[in-house]
N, C-alpha and C positions, 0 to 999 in steps of 0.2 A: 581522492573522494570523487566518485562518479555516479551520477543519477541517470537512470534510464526509465522512461515511462513505458510500462508494459501494457496497461489497459486504461483508456481514458474515457470509457463509455459509461452507460447507465444500465439499468435492468432491461431496457428495450433491446431485443436481439439486433445484432449488427455484424456485418462482415468486416467493417472498417475499424470499429472501436470495440475492443474487448472489455470485459468487466474490470473493475478497479484493481490495479496492481502496480507496484513501483519497486524498482531494484536499486539498491544503494551499495556500492562497493567501497570499503574503507580498508586499505592495505589488504590483509588476507581474509577479512571478514566479508561475507556476501549476505546482505540483509534484504529481506523482502518485506514490504509494507502492504498488507492486504493481498488477496489472491483470488479475485473473482473469476467468473466463467470466461475461459479463453486466455486468462493471464498466463497460465503455465505454458500454453502453446507459444505465446509471445516470448516467454522466458527462454524456451528452447531455441527460438529463432535468433536470439542474441548469441548463440553458440555455447551457452553455459549448460551445466548439468545440475540436476536436482541434488546430487551428492555434494556439490560445492556450497550449497546454502548452509549458513551457520545459524542464522537467527531469523525469526519471523515475528512481526508486530501486526496485530489485528486491531483496526480502529473500532469496528462494531460488527455485529453479526447479521446484517442484511446479506441475503444470499449473493448479491452482486459484488460483495467484498470478500466472500468466504468460500464460495462453491468449489474453487480449484485447490483450496488448501488441503483437503484429504488426498488429492492426486499428488501434490508435492510431497506430503508426508509419507504416503505409501511407496511412491517411486523412490524416494531417497532411502527409505528403509530397505526396500527390495534390492536396489542396485548397489547400495552401500555394503552389503554382505558382511555386516558387523565390523567394518573397518573404519567407519566414520563416527565421530562423536554423536550422541543423541542431539536432535534439533532442539534449540531453545525457542520457546514460544511464549509470547506475551500478549495479553488481551484482556478485555473486560469480563466481568461476570455476565453470563454463567459459563465461561469458557471451560473450566475444569469438568463440569458436568457434560458439556457437549463432547469433549474429547473422550470421555468414558463411553458415551453413546456411539462414537465413531469407531474406536479401536479397543474398547473394553471387552470383558468376558462375554457380554451379550450384545456387543455393538454391531453396527452395520457391517463392518469388515471382519467380524470375529471368525466366521467360517473360512474366509479367505486366509486369515492369519494362521488358523489352526492347520489348514492344509499345507501352507508353505513352511510351517515349522515341524510338521510330522510326516508328510508323505515322502516316500523314498525318492520319487522323481524330483520333487522340489528341493530336497536336500542335496541331491547330486548337482543340480543347477547352482545351488548356493555354494557348494564346495568348488565348483568350476570357476566361480567368480572370486574365489580366494577366501571364502568364509571357513570358519572352523566350528565344528559341532560342539555342544548343542546350539541350534539356532534359536535365538531369543526373539520374542515378539517386540514390536516397536514400543519404545518407552520414552517419548519426548519429555523434555523438562518443561513443564507448563507452569507459568506463573501468572496469576490473576493480578492485574494492576488497576490503579485508579488515579484520578487527577492528583498531582502532587508527588507521585512516586518518581524516583530517579533510578535508572539502571546504568551502571558504569562498568566499562571494560577498560583494558589497558590503553586503548587508542580512540575511544569514543564514549560519549555520554548521551543518554536519552532522558529527557524530562517529559513526563506524561501530563497532558492537559485535557480539557474537555470542551466540547462545542455544543451547538444547538442543532438537533436533528430529529430524533425519534423518541425522546424521553417522554414519559418514564418507562416506556416499553422496552427500549434498548438503551444501554449505556454507550454513549458515543464519545470516543476518545480522540485526542490529537497528540502528535508527538513532535518534539523538538530534538534534532540530532546535531550534536556538536563534535567536531574533531579539530585537530590542528590545521586542517585544510579549509575549514569553513563551517557554516551552519545552515541547516535546512529545517523548515517547519512543514509538516504534513498535517493539514487541518481536518483530515477525514472527510466527512460529508457535512461539515458545519455550514449553516446558512446564516443569513442576516449579517448584522454588524455585531459580532459576538465579542464582548470585552475580554473574555478569557482567551480567545484566539489571538486577539491583538497583543495581550500581555505575553503569551507564550511565544509569539513570533517576533517579538521586539528586536529589531536590529539584525534579523537573519539575512543571510545572503539570498536565500530562495524561500519563497512561500508557495507551496502547492495547494491550490484552493479550488473548491467546487465552483463551477459556473454553469448552473443547470438550465437557466432560462433567461430570456430577455426582460430587462427591468420594465415594469409596468404591465406585464402580461400575467402576473400571478393572480390566481383565483381568490386568494385571501391573504391576510397578514400572517396567519399561522403557516401557510404554505411558504411564504417568503422567508419567515424565520427559520423554517426547517430546511429549505433548499437553496436559498440565496440567489442573487442575480448579479449581473455584471457591475452595476453601480455599487452594490454592497461589497463585492470583492475588491473593487478599486479603493473603497474607503478603508477597508480592513488593511490593505497593503500600505496605504498612505499613513494611517495612524500607527501602524506597527513599525514604519520606517524601514521596510525591507528593500533589498536591492532589486529583486526580480520577483514577479508573481507569475506562476505557471497555472494557466486555466485548464481545468479537467472536469470529468463527469459531464461531458458535453452532449446535449440532446441533438437529434437529427434536425429538429426544427430551427436551431440557431446555427447549425453547422453548414451554412449556406453562403455562397458568394453574396456580397453586399452586406449581409447581416453580420458576419464575423468582423468585417472591416469596420462597420459602424460601431460594434461593441468595443473594439480596440481603440478607435478614435475617441469615443466617449469616455472610456476608462482613462485614456492618456490626459484628458482634461482634468482629472482628479488626482491621478497617481503619476509622478514624474519618473519613476524607475522603468525598468525593462518589463515588457508584457509579452508572454509567450503563449501562443495558442497551442495547447497540448495535442500531440499526435502519438499514437502507438509506436513504440520503438524509437522515439526521439531521445537522443542523449543530450543532456544539458550540463555544460560545464559550470562549476561553482562560480568562477569569475567570467564575466562576459568577455568575448574576444575584442581586441582593440579594433577600431575602425582603420581600414587600410586605405592608403592613398594610391590613386591610379596615376602612374607616371607616363 
């Protein structure tokens, strides 16, 4: 079970931090959680291919968590040449409608899909990749989920929860992933000290949590509840009893020398576990490495 941070940024454009995206590998399954702008580029930088992705979980439909998903979907379908199983996609309402608007008969990519499944040139490329005619359009297996749902496969289990973020305009989900190797909770963009996130993350090895701004700088309580701050993240981690909290969704304003060190120091006064300042392409082991002695 291996976790890689693909994108740890925000909607603000950045060359250092891409939009939200996380890669989790459990035996033969390659699972992505969210796929914001630039996350697919980071995914390629890990040396992996879109055709290797088996499952995708979307926390909510803000563009900084979703924009690169169509790229993953279309690349996987095109390069897979009919040889890979359809992608399994899970996410909140209105995901099925949005999928229809992306790849349906009158969707954004409908003309592209028609050309690739009908034009002789495209069919020759498809056959050269090992595909057999007729070429079928993408048909991902899309499942709308909500808090309380459970998705089980032979070697892992995902429990769906909910957080505080952009309700009622967006349904904002969180996910707890468990396998024989350990457990991870991805809180999506939940802010504040959300009881549902605390319950979902209870006892997890790793909690991936939004850390959007410095405590005390929020313009309003509503903003704090929606976006969270470092003191809130520390309290959630402490009350949930997790082993490690990974800070992500980091703004440029707090991603500064002295500021980040102060954040970690103040969090450590509340939460006694491990605190990781998330960075794009950072691989995080489920169990922290032992401290080594210098001989």
